[in-house]
FIROMI-468966 format. One line per 3 residues: number of its first residue (from 1); their letters; for each residue x, y, z of N, C-alpha, C. Coordinates in Angstrom, 3 decimals, always signed. Atoms other than C-alpha are relative to their C-alpha. Layout:
FIROMI-468966
NUM> A> X:Y:Z:X:Y:Z:X:Y:Z | ... .
end
This chain:
FIROMI-468966
1> MDF> +0.914:+1.108:+0.143:+36.425:+162.438:+88.886:-0.465:-0.504:+1.360 | +0.395:+0.444:-1.337:+36.447:+161.557:+92.570:-1.109:+0.868:+0.568 | +1.049:-0.914:-0.449:+34.315:+164.627:+93.250:-1.354:-0.422:-0.567 .
4> LKK> +1.256:+0.453:+0.621:+31.679:+163.379:+90.789:-0.475:-1.310:+0.622 | +0.373:+1.285:-0.596:+31.752:+159.899:+92.299:-0.550:+0.162:+1.411 | +0.528:-0.241:-1.341:+31.096:+161.362:+95.756:-1.394:+0.607:-0.055 .
7> LWP> +1.301:-0.651:+0.090:+28.152:+163.494:+94.637:-1.060:-0.864:-0.678 | +0.929:+0.861:+0.729:+26.551:+160.998:+92.219:+0.530:-1.437:-0.007 | -0.573:+1.354:-0.043:+27.573:+157.514:+93.387:-0.792:-1.018:-0.819 .
10> TCF> +0.789:+0.997:+0.722:+24.696:+155.692:+91.702:+0.240:+0.045:-1.495 | -0.252:-0.102:+1.443:+25.626:+156.955:+88.254:+1.138:-0.894:-0.445 | -1.161:+0.794:+0.368:+28.846:+155.014:+88.324:-0.234:-1.490:+0.224 .
13> KVK> +0.370:+1.406:-0.062:+27.009:+151.743:+88.966:-0.434:-0.511:-1.367 | +0.370:+0.379:+1.359:+25.980:+151.764:+85.311:+1.246:-0.538:-0.685 | -1.123:+0.627:+0.670:+28.214:+149.396:+83.419:-0.097:+0.244:-1.498 .
16> EKD> -0.056:-0.225:+1.442:+29.321:+149.864:+79.848:-0.751:-1.115:-0.731 | +0.783:+0.900:+0.861:+26.928:+148.246:+77.348:-0.982:-0.877:+0.780 | +0.986:+0.730:-0.796:+24.630:+146.998:+80.153:-1.272:+0.841:+0.059 .
19> VAS> +1.209:-0.801:+0.152:+21.212:+148.332:+79.172:-0.875:-0.077:+1.251 | +0.853:+0.169:-1.179:+19.449:+146.945:+82.256:+0.415:+0.952:+1.121 | -0.445:-0.896:-1.067:+21.608:+148.902:+84.699:-0.266:+1.457:-0.354 .
22> LVV> +0.295:-1.373:+0.444:+21.160:+152.074:+82.625:-1.476:+0.325:+0.187 | +1.438:-0.233:-0.111:+17.382:+151.720:+82.523:-0.423:+0.120:+1.460 | +0.340:-0.057:-1.427:+17.169:+151.055:+86.265:+0.398:+1.343:+0.591 .
25> QLI> -0.457:-1.272:-0.543:+19.225:+154.128:+87.124:-0.801:+1.178:-0.558 | +0.796:-1.072:+0.593:+17.290:+156.328:+84.692:-1.400:+0.054:+0.607 | +1.336:+0.036:-0.609:+13.951:+155.185:+86.123:+0.057:+0.537:+1.433 .
28> IFI> -0.142:-0.505:-1.367:+15.197:+155.875:+89.657:+0.112:+1.520:-0.005 | -0.159:-1.449:+0.052:+16.323:+159.387:+88.747:-1.296:+0.692:-0.423 | +1.227:-0.633:+0.484:+13.110:+160.181:+86.858:-1.094:-0.056:+1.059 .
31> LVC> +1.027:+0.107:-1.030:+10.829:+158.870:+89.612:+0.280:+0.896:+1.205 | -0.343:-0.852:-1.143:+12.688:+160.647:+92.394:-0.222:+1.467:-0.345 | +0.199:-1.392:+0.407:+12.687:+163.918:+90.460:-1.481:+0.330:-0.142 .
34> AVV> +1.425:-0.256:+0.160:+8.992:+163.571:+89.667:-0.701:+0.129:+1.351 | +0.649:-0.042:-1.316:+7.953:+162.848:+93.249:+0.434:+1.248:+0.772 | -0.483:-1.182:-0.712:+10.157:+165.552:+94.750:-0.505:+1.269:-0.676 .
37> GLL> +0.523:-1.161:+0.714:+9.087:+167.986:+92.042:-1.463:+0.252:+0.305 | +1.414:-0.141:-0.352:+5.438:+167.323:+92.816:-0.158:+0.563:+1.409 | +0.069:-0.504:-1.376:+5.963:+167.857:+96.543:+0.464:+1.453:+0.099 .
40> IGI> -0.506:-1.371:-0.023:+8.013:+170.991:+95.991:-0.992:+0.933:-0.689 | +1.000:-0.818:+0.676:+5.386:+172.278:+93.557:-1.181:+0.336:+0.898 | +1.102:-0.247:-0.944:+2.705:+171.916:+96.211:+0.454:+0.956:+1.102 .
43> LAK> -0.492:-0.831:-1.093:+4.843:+173.466:+98.942:+0.436:+1.389:-0.462 | -0.447:-1.297:+0.509:+6.033:+176.312:+96.695:-1.137:+1.017:-0.040 | +1.146:-0.916:+0.020:+2.527:+177.804:+96.771:-0.190:+0.715:+1.331 .
46> LPI> +0.078:-0.682:-1.289:+2.978:+178.778:+100.419:+0.650:+1.383:-0.131 | -0.434:-1.375:+0.269:+3.471:+182.545:+100.629:+1.454:+0.325:+0.339 | -1.317:-0.486:-0.414:+6.673:+183.086:+102.585:+1.110:-0.992:-0.328 .
49> IGI> -1.054:+0.982:+0.231:+8.630:+179.847:+102.335:-0.060:-0.601:-1.401 | +0.113:+0.502:+1.362:+7.554:+179.227:+98.757:+1.233:+0.261:-0.834 | -1.220:-0.323:+0.748:+10.661:+180.935:+97.415:+1.105:-0.993:+0.327 .
52> IFS> -1.027:+0.962:-0.409:+12.910:+178.628:+99.411:-0.278:-1.365:-0.627 | +0.350:+1.284:+0.611:+11.023:+175.562:+98.209:+0.197:+0.019:-1.509 | -0.236:-0.112:+1.436:+11.233:+176.817:+94.630:+1.480:-0.169:-0.326 .
55> IVG> -1.445:+0.129:+0.214:+15.012:+177.122:+94.906:+0.455:-1.438:+0.247 | -0.358:+1.391:-0.292:+15.320:+173.682:+96.522:-0.483:-0.928:-1.121 | +0.526:+0.809:+1.098:+13.112:+172.202:+93.806:+0.847:+0.109:-1.249 .
58> SLV> -0.863:-0.195:+1.162:+15.276:+173.706:+91.092:+1.318:-0.744:+0.164 | -1.259:+0.705:-0.246:+18.413:+172.289:+92.694:-0.156:-1.517:-0.095 | +0.254:+1.440:+0.091:+16.882:+168.821:+92.995:-0.158:-0.425:-1.458 .
61> ELY> +0.170:+0.315:+1.413:+15.843:+168.869:+89.346:+1.335:+0.078:-0.745 | -1.316:-0.114:+0.614:+19.330:+170.030:+88.326:+0.873:-1.195:+0.373 | -0.736:+1.180:-0.443:+20.873:+167.218:+90.399:-0.434:-1.238:-0.802 .
64> GLV> +0.508:+1.134:+0.769:+18.633:+164.711:+88.635:+0.433:+0.049:-1.451 | -0.418:-0.142:+1.397:+19.469:+166.084:+85.193:+1.469:-0.346:-0.177 | -1.427:+0.321:+0.069:+23.201:+165.903:+85.837:+0.212:-1.498:+0.234 .
67> GIV> -0.102:+1.436:-0.242:+22.745:+162.379:+87.212:-0.360:-0.821:-1.229 | +0.396:+0.702:+1.223:+20.950:+161.267:+84.048:+1.087:+0.119:-1.057 | -1.075:-0.190:+0.981:+23.674:+162.766:+81.850:+1.217:-0.845:+0.368 .
70> LCI> -1.143:+0.818:-0.420:+26.389:+161.061:+83.907:-0.251:-1.488:-0.219 | +0.330:+1.408:+0.266:+24.571:+157.717:+83.635:+0.197:-0.337:-1.474 | -0.130:+0.240:+1.438:+24.437:+158.018:+79.864:+1.462:+0.042:-0.428 .
73> LNF> -1.421:-0.071:+0.334:+28.080:+159.097:+79.624:+0.760:-1.216:+0.514 | -0.645:+1.191:-0.547:+29.122:+156.204:+81.850:-0.384:-1.241:-0.812 | +0.447:+1.133:+0.820:+27.071:+153.793:+79.718:+0.809:-0.088:-1.291 .
76> FNV> -0.785:-0.014:+1.231:+28.970:+154.861:+76.590:+1.494:+0.060:+0.259 | -1.407:+0.056:-0.419:+32.275:+154.699:+78.520:+0.765:+1.267:-0.386 | -0.672:-1.275:+0.242:+33.063:+158.380:+78.005:+0.783:+0.411:+1.235 .
79> LK> -0.668:-0.325:-1.260:+33.979:+158.804:+81.675:+1.007:-1.082:+0.338 | -1.057:+0.975:-0.340:+37.187:+157.159:+82.760:+0.185:-0.056:+1.489 .
end
């Protein structure tokens, strides 16, 4: 659990049954993923370094998805 708290510290700021904190964290994750995804999508069209940007974009989106899942699990007090 400490490993998850080090990688996704904002997910554990969501309190159980506190909808406002859940919504704030979800909006942050969605906006960051959208902005970074847009930038990576533009940069991925470059011929040589496009592959690297595509991989980085995939990792950022995966990080955001795991963060959203952890926020929801923390909201329902599944994580101890």
